C-alpha positions as CSV (number, residue, x, y, z in Angstrom):
1,M,206.2,168.0,172.1
2,T,202.2,169.5,172.0
3,P,200.4,168.1,167.9
4,L,200.1,171.2,165.4
5,L,196.5,170.9,165.2
6,V,194.5,172.8,161.9
7,E,191.4,172.3,159.9
8,V,192.5,171.9,156.0
9,E,190.3,173.0,152.8
10,V,191.3,170.9,150.1
11,D,189.1,171.0,147.0
12,G,186.0,172.9,148.9
13,V,186.6,169.6,151.6
14,M,187.0,170.9,155.3
15,R,189.8,168.1,157.1
16,R,191.2,168.3,160.4
17,L,194.8,167.7,160.4
18,S,196.8,167.0,163.3
19,V,200.7,166.5,163.0
20,D,202.7,164.9,165.8
21,R,206.6,165.4,165.7
22,Q,208.2,162.0,167.0
23,E,211.8,161.1,167.0
24,N,211.5,158.8,163.6
25,G,209.4,161.1,161.7
26,C,205.7,162.5,162.0
27,V,201.9,161.0,163.1
28,V,199.5,162.2,161.1
29,L,195.8,162.2,162.3
30,L,193.6,163.1,159.5
31,D,189.9,162.8,160.2
32,E,190.6,160.3,162.7
33,R,192.9,158.0,160.0
34,T,196.8,157.7,162.1
35,I,199.4,157.4,159.3
36,P,202.6,157.5,159.7
37,V,204.7,160.0,157.5
38,D,208.6,161.3,157.0
39,I,208.4,164.8,156.3
40,Y,211.5,166.4,154.8
41,E,211.5,169.7,153.6
42,P,214.5,170.4,150.8
43,M,213.5,173.7,150.4
44,P,211.0,176.5,151.5
45,G,207.4,175.3,149.9
46,V,208.9,172.4,149.3
47,L,208.0,168.8,150.8
48,S,209.1,165.5,150.1
49,L,206.7,163.1,152.0
50,V,206.7,159.1,152.8
51,I,204.1,157.4,153.1
52,G,203.6,153.7,153.3
53,G,207.3,153.1,151.0
54,R,206.2,155.6,148.6
55,S,207.9,159.0,148.4
56,Y,205.4,162.0,147.1
57,R,206.8,165.7,145.6
58,C,204.3,168.7,147.2
59,V,204.9,171.9,146.2
60,R,203.1,174.7,147.7
61,S,202.5,177.9,145.9
62,A,200.5,181.1,146.6
63,M,198.9,183.4,144.2
64,M,197.4,186.5,144.7
65,D,194.8,185.2,148.1
66,E,194.5,181.6,146.7
67,E,197.2,178.5,147.8
68,T,197.4,175.5,146.0
69,I,200.0,172.2,146.7
70,A,200.9,170.4,143.7
71,V,200.9,166.5,144.0
72,G,202.8,164.9,141.5
73,A,200.4,165.9,137.7
74,R,197.4,166.7,140.4
75,Q,197.0,170.2,141.8
76,Y,194.7,170.8,144.7
77,R,193.5,174.6,145.7
78,V,194.0,174.5,149.8
79,A,193.5,176.8,152.7
80,V,194.5,176.6,155.6
81,T,193.3,177.5,159.3
82,D,195.2,177.6,162.4
83,R,193.5,178.5,165.0
84,R,196.5,179.9,167.2
85,S,197.5,182.2,164.5
86,L,195.8,186.0,163.8
87,R,195.8,185.0,160.5
88,G,193.2,182.3,161.3
89,Q,191.3,184.5,163.7
90,R,190.3,186.4,160.9
91,K,187.4,185.7,158.3
92,R,188.3,183.6,155.7
93,P,187.9,184.4,152.1
94,G,184.4,183.9,151.2
95,A,182.6,184.2,154.9
96,G,181.6,187.3,154.3
97,N,178.9,189.3,152.9
98,G,180.0,191.2,149.3
99,A,181.0,191.1,145.9
100,L,183.6,187.9,145.5
101,Q,186.1,187.7,142.8
102,I,187.0,184.8,141.3
103,K,190.7,184.9,139.5
104,A,192.5,182.8,137.5
105,S,195.0,180.7,139.5
106,M,197.4,180.5,136.8
107,P,197.4,181.3,132.4
108,G,195.9,179.3,130.0
109,R,192.6,179.2,128.2
110,V,189.3,179.2,129.3
111,A,187.7,175.6,128.6
112,R,184.5,175.7,129.8
113,V,182.1,178.4,131.7
114,L,179.9,176.8,133.8
115,V,177.4,179.4,134.8
116,T,175.4,182.8,133.6
117,Q,174.9,186.1,134.3
118,G,171.9,186.3,137.1
119,D,172.8,182.5,138.3
120,T,172.3,180.9,141.7
121,V,175.5,179.3,142.8
122,R,176.2,177.3,145.8
123,A,179.5,176.9,147.9
124,H,181.9,175.2,145.7
125,Q,179.6,175.4,142.3
126,G,182.2,175.5,139.2
127,V,182.2,178.5,138.1
128,V,185.0,178.2,135.3
129,V,187.0,175.6,133.8
130,I,190.4,176.4,132.8
131,E,193.2,174.8,130.8
132,A,196.5,175.2,131.1
133,M,199.8,172.5,129.9
134,K,196.5,170.4,129.3
135,M,195.6,170.0,133.0
136,Q,192.2,171.5,133.3
137,N,191.3,173.1,136.5
138,E,187.4,174.1,137.8
139,L,187.0,177.2,139.9
140,K,184.7,176.6,141.8
141,A,182.2,179.3,143.8
142,P,183.9,179.3,147.5
143,R,180.1,180.4,149.2
144,E,176.6,181.0,147.9
145,G,175.2,183.9,145.9
146,R,174.5,184.8,142.8
147,V,176.8,185.6,139.8
148,K,176.8,189.3,139.2
149,E,179.7,189.4,136.3
150,L,180.9,187.1,134.1
151,R,183.8,188.4,132.0
152,V,185.3,185.3,129.7
153,A,183.8,183.0,127.5
154,A,184.9,179.7,126.5
155,G,188.0,179.8,124.2
156,D,189.0,183.2,126.0
157,K,192.5,183.1,127.2
158,V,194.0,184.8,130.4
159,A,196.0,185.7,133.1
160,S,197.1,184.7,136.0
161,G,195.2,186.4,138.5
162,Q,193.2,188.2,136.2
163,V,188.8,188.4,137.4
164,L,186.8,185.7,136.0
165,A,183.3,186.0,137.6
166,V,182.5,188.2,140.7
167,I,179.9,186.6,143.1
168,E,177.5,189.2,145.3
């Protein structure tokens, strides 16, 4: 069987991933590092991984145009590019020109605003920090640009999918 080859962006860092299913599990090649993994999917969107004798529960969730994977108590923003798929052939969010909205990935409270209106931001620079369930998640600019609008302030309560800032 041909290995699955994808590019995965995890919290702004691009990684190359190859998954080769074998009789006794899978072999994952992550950035040229070989990792034997047992993978089990008990239900859609949930993976149980056993790596080096240690078990990890991974839960995938998709909200609006953003995907996250929770591994234990940590949550990671991910974007998977599979060159074979039609979705992988389209432009990725943030790749083009024009206004881009940064939205709350979950309901919570704005802990900090890291930019001001008119600021120039770099790709993957922090823009707003949301606190939910005693965890803080930094929302980052997916590309370089200028902060056109800032719609929240520290202490504001936000809903999932609410627009926090606009980058152009």
